[in-house]
C-alpha positions as CSV (number, residue, x, y, z in Angstrom):
1,X,32.3,2.1,15.3
2,X,28.5,2.6,15.5
3,X,26.9,3.6,12.3
4,X,24.5,6.6,12.6
5,X,21.6,5.3,10.5
6,X,19.9,8.9,10.4
7,X,22.7,10.1,8.2
8,X,23.4,6.9,6.3
9,X,23.2,6.8,2.5
10,X,23.1,3.6,0.7
11,X,24.2,3.3,-3.1
12,X,23.9,0.3,-5.2
13,X,26.1,-0.5,-8.2
14,X,23.7,-1.7,-10.8
15,X,24.9,-4.7,-13.0
16,X,27.1,-7.5,-12.1
17,X,30.6,-6.9,-10.2
18,X,33.4,-9.1,-10.6
19,X,33.5,-10.7,-7.1
20,X,37.2,-11.5,-7.1
21,X,37.6,-7.8,-6.5
22,X,38.2,-7.1,-2.5
23,X,38.2,-3.8,-0.9
24,X,40.6,-2.2,-2.9
25,X,39.0,-3.0,-6.1
26,X,35.7,-2.2,-5.0
27,X,36.7,1.2,-3.6
28,X,37.9,2.0,-7.1
29,X,34.8,0.9,-8.6
30,X,32.9,3.4,-6.3
31,X,35.5,6.3,-7.2
32,X,35.8,5.7,-10.8
33,X,32.6,4.1,-12.0
34,X,30.0,5.4,-9.5
35,X,31.9,8.9,-9.3
36,X,31.5,8.8,-5.3
37,X,33.7,8.8,-2.4
38,X,34.4,5.5,-0.8
39,X,35.7,7.5,2.4
40,X,32.7,9.4,3.1
41,X,31.0,6.8,5.4
42,X,28.3,5.8,3.1
43,X,27.4,1.8,2.3
44,X,28.1,0.7,-1.3
45,X,26.4,-2.5,-2.3
46,X,27.5,-4.8,-5.2
47,X,26.2,-8.1,-6.5
48,X,27.9,-10.8,-8.5
49,X,26.9,-12.1,-12.1
50,X,25.0,-15.2,-10.7
51,X,23.1,-12.7,-8.4
52,X,23.5,-15.0,-5.3
53,X,26.0,-12.7,-3.4
54,X,26.3,-9.3,-2.2
55,X,29.1,-7.3,-0.7
56,X,28.6,-4.2,1.1
57,X,31.6,-1.8,1.4
58,X,31.8,0.9,4.3
59,X,34.5,3.3,5.6
60,X,34.3,3.8,9.4
61,X,37.1,6.4,9.9
62,X,39.6,3.9,11.0
63,X,39.5,1.4,7.9
64,X,37.2,-0.2,5.5
65,X,34.7,-2.8,6.5
66,X,33.2,-5.4,4.0
67,X,30.1,-7.6,4.6
68,X,29.4,-10.6,2.4
69,X,25.7,-12.1,2.1
70,X,25.5,-15.4,0.2
71,X,22.1,-17.1,-0.7
72,X,21.8,-20.7,-0.5
73,X,18.8,-20.9,-2.7
74,X,17.2,-18.1,-5.2
75,X,18.5,-14.8,-6.4
76,X,18.7,-11.3,-5.7
77,X,16.6,-8.9,-7.5
78,X,19.1,-6.5,-9.0
79,X,18.9,-3.3,-11.4
80,X,20.8,-3.5,-14.5
81,X,21.3,0.1,-15.2
82,X,21.7,3.5,-13.2
83,X,18.3,4.6,-14.4
84,X,16.8,1.8,-12.5
85,X,18.6,2.6,-9.1
86,X,21.8,4.3,-7.7
87,X,20.7,5.5,-4.2
88,X,18.3,3.6,-2.1
89,X,17.2,4.1,1.7
90,X,17.4,1.9,4.7
91,X,13.9,0.3,4.3
92,X,14.7,-0.6,0.5
93,X,17.9,-2.1,1.7
94,X,16.1,-4.3,4.2
95,X,13.8,-5.5,1.6
96,X,16.7,-6.3,-0.9
97,X,18.3,-8.3,2.0
98,X,14.9,-10.2,2.4
99,X,14.2,-11.0,-1.3
100,X,11.6,-8.3,-2.1
101,X,11.7,-6.9,-5.5
102,X,10.9,-3.2,-4.8
103,X,12.4,-2.2,-8.2
104,X,9.5,-3.7,-10.1
105,X,6.9,-2.5,-7.4
106,X,3.7,-0.8,-8.8
107,X,4.7,3.0,-9.3
108,X,2.5,5.4,-7.3
109,X,0.0,7.3,-9.7
110,X,-0.5,11.0,-9.3
111,X,-3.8,12.5,-10.5
112,X,-4.9,16.2,-11.0
113,X,-8.2,17.8,-11.4
114,X,-9.1,18.3,-14.9
115,X,-10.3,22.0,-15.5
């Protein structure tokens, strides 16, 4: 099945996830801890404690798919709390998979005119 990226929502599970869990265990985390529906066609990204592996869970209307990315060197930058990140866009997912730490990027400043 082809993913319609215009409607795609991507959710990150902050903190480490036990990577002994497979599709069933990860879908329970999505439901119970993240309070989201794993059957809605969104991507759910998990990271292990060593931060060298990611799992991405996806439901495509016929069954679950799970992707694994393992780094041979270095670590993924990963949020620790829900306040740091929960939903990201496709561009941030690309940066994450490329090793760019967008969570600690400079924040945009907003100025207003002083009256």
